N, C-alpha and C positions, 0 to 999 in steps of 0.2 A: 353198777348199772341203775338206772333213774327207777321211781318207784312206781311198778307196774298198778296199770289200771285199774278200776275197785271190781270189775267182774272177774278177776282174777285172785281177788280176795276170798270170794264167797266161800269157794269149795276148803279151804284150811280155816276156815271159821268154822265154817258147819263142822266138819271132822272134827275140831277141835271141841266144840260145846259136846259133841257125843261122846268125847272122851271124859266127861267132867257133866254129867247130866244131870248133877244137881246145882247147876249152875256155874258162871264162872264172872269175875269183875269184869268190864269192858277193859281194862289196863290190860290185864293178861291176854285177852285175848286179840289185842292190838298187838302185840308184841308176840305172842306165840304164831300169827299169821304172817307177820314180817319176815322171824327166822324162817317158818318153812318157805317163804319167797325166796329167801337170802337178800331181803332189803338191807344194804352195807348199812354202819353204824354213821357215818356222816350223810347219807339219805334219808336215813332218819331222822336229820336234822332242818331240811329242808320243808319250809313253809309255803302255806300258802299265799298267792299275792297278795290277798287281804291282810297276811301276818296274823290272822284270828288262829289259826291251829296248822299243826305239822300235818304236811301233807299222806304220809302213809296210815296217821290216824284217823284220818277226815276219809280216806276209801276203805278202810276199816270198816267205818261206822255206815257209810253207804250201801257195803256189803250187808253187813247187817241187815239194814233196812230192807234190803230185796228178800231176805233171807225171812222178815217178818212176814210182808207182805204175801209171800207164797205160803205161808203160815208152817214155816218151818222151824220158826224160833219166835221167843219172844223177848219182851225184857219185865220180869215179875215185880221189880223193883227197883228206882233208879242205880243204876251206873252197873247192873245186873243184867248178865245176857244168859238165857237157855237154853235147851233145844227140845221141843217139842214131839209129842208122840208121832207125830206126821214127819218130823224130820229125822227120826231114826230110822221111820220104816222107809223113807226117801233114799236114805243111805245104806238100806238093807238090799234095795235092789238098785244101788249106783256101787256095786265094791272096786269098780274098775276109775282110774282118773279122769274127773269127769272131761268129755269132749267139750270141745269149742262151743257146739250147738246146746249143749247142756248149759253149759256157762252161761251165753248169752241169751236163752230163753230165762233163765232166773235171773237173770240184769236187766231184762227188758218185757219179758211177758206179765209181769204183776206193776208196773208202772202207776196204772189206773184204782188198784184196789187201797182203798182206806183200812189201816189198822183198826178204826172200830165200827160198830155197827150203824147200818145206816136207818132213817127212820121208815117205816112200813110203808110210807106213802108215797115212796119213791125212789127209783134203781140210780142210787148216783155211780155206782162202780161203771156200770155200763155208757152213761155217758163220760166219766171220765176216760175209760179207754177209748172212748172214739175219739175224743176231743185230741187225746194226743197221738193215736196213731197217725191223725192225718198231719198234727205238726210236724211229727218227724220223720214225715218224706223226704226223701234225699232233696226235692226240689226244693224244700223249707229256708226261705229266706233267713238271713241272720239275726233278724229281728224276732221270725217267727221262734227259731232257735232259743234266743235269749229268753220271749215268754215264757216258752216251756219250760225252760230251767229255773225259771222264779215261779211258778205255779208249783213246779215238783217239790222245790224249798219249802215254800209256804205249806203245804200238803204236809209235808215230812213235821214241820213244826209245830204243826197243828197236832199230829197223832202223838209225836213226844210230850208236846204238854199235857194233854188227856192223859196218858200214859202215869206221868206223875200227879197229875192229880190224882189218879186213881187208888194211888197208893198211898196217898198221904192221908191223918187221923181225919175221922168225922169233923173234932172241933177247929180244927186247922182248916178245912175244907170250909167249913160255915166262915170263916173269919176273912180267906182269901174272897169268898163270894162279896161280902161285905163291903172290903176294901174297893174290889173291883166295882162296886156299886156306886162307889161315892166317888171313885177313879170317872166316873158318868155322868157326874153332877147330881145324885140323889145326897141329900142333906147338905145343908150347909157348912155343917162339921163333921168329922168322924165321929164325934160323940152322939152324933145325931143318928147313927148306925150303930144298936145294940145287939149282940149277939146272946140268945138265950135259950138256944139248943142243949141237949142234956137231957137226962131220965127224967120222965114228967114232963115235959116241956110242950105238951099239949098239940104236937105235929106244927109249932112253928119255932122256927131256930133264928130268925133275926126278925127284928121290926126299925124302920126306917122311920125316922120323924121329918115329913117335906117343911114343916115350917118350925120356928121356934119356941111356940109353946104347946109344939104335940099336938095341935089338934087336928090334922090330916096324918095319916101313919099309912104306908105299906109292911104289910107283913112278909116275910122271906120263908120257904121250905129250900132247904139245900142238899141234895143227896147225892152220896160219891157211891153210885151203883155201878155194875157193871149189867145186871140186864134190864129190858125196857121196864118203864114206869108203867103201871096198868090205870085203868078207871078206878078201881077202889083206892088206890093210894091218893088219886085227886077229888076224890068224894071225900076222902077221910080230911083233908086239908080244906077243902071247901065248908066242911061243919066246922073246922077249929077258926076258919074266917068268922063263920057265924057267931062262933061261943065269944068271939072278942068285940063282937058286933060291927065287924071289918069290912070296907067295900072293896079291897082292892089287895091281891096278895100273888105272888112272884114264886112260880115254883121251877128249880133250877139243878140239872141235873147231868153228871157228865156223861150217862147213856143215852135213851132213846124213848121214846112215848110210843106206846102201843095204838093202833086204828080208835080205839075205843076209848081211849084216854083223852086223843085228838077231838073226839066226837065231844064227848061230854065239856071239854073246855070249851068250847064253840057255844055251847047248850045254856051256857052259864055266863054272866057279868062279872067282870071284875079280875080274873085269872089269866094273868100272861105265861107260858110257858115259855121254858129254853132247854133245848138240848145240848149234848154236849159237841156237837158242830158251832151251832149260834155261840156257845159260851166263850 
């Protein structure tokens, strides 16, 4: 038989994760779901048209994406899938095999839900869901459906990247941020961007020399956080800039900023904020 559609992978993935609440490798989840769905060995060798990935692994991955958006599973670290408390509760109330309606709701009901918290000054979830519900109508043109698919793939890639960044070490994240800023054109050479983060860094994680003599510098703070960055954090950063007699600073985080933090940044000069989505 052909590889089932991804919505049919949702239930076996979730039930397999429930058997291993401590978390499992994505590879094991791929195989376990395919076994439950009786995907033949020859079908497991079938590739996507792009040739980039095996179809059954791709569909298992999309099933897990839907479970994450529904809050039923998570990816605590790269290559690891883990059921959440909500996932266990969901299975406790769905002891029978999922109905077609349940599978469809999990597959389609959370498409517009981002996997990272949104800034407090906007409700992105509502906008995404409205836009996708319009495009997913039965009379949508092929171009509309293609555009929807591309947006969904981009959102998923963004979410997965933020998850990966959220699990690297602080020092590695600081290096990644400086690499990114250099790729954006800051500093003539990569050596113009120096990481200084660590114990006693004074609130500064990196320094960018914008000219060869180092007369003009930008100071960077990079925080791999899960919770929102508040006003006190920005005030501390602003104080660190003053201590270095600096006029320019960039605060980059994998999370979001509180409304008070955004107000503070607008009230002073020389600080640029980059949240997880912008990053």
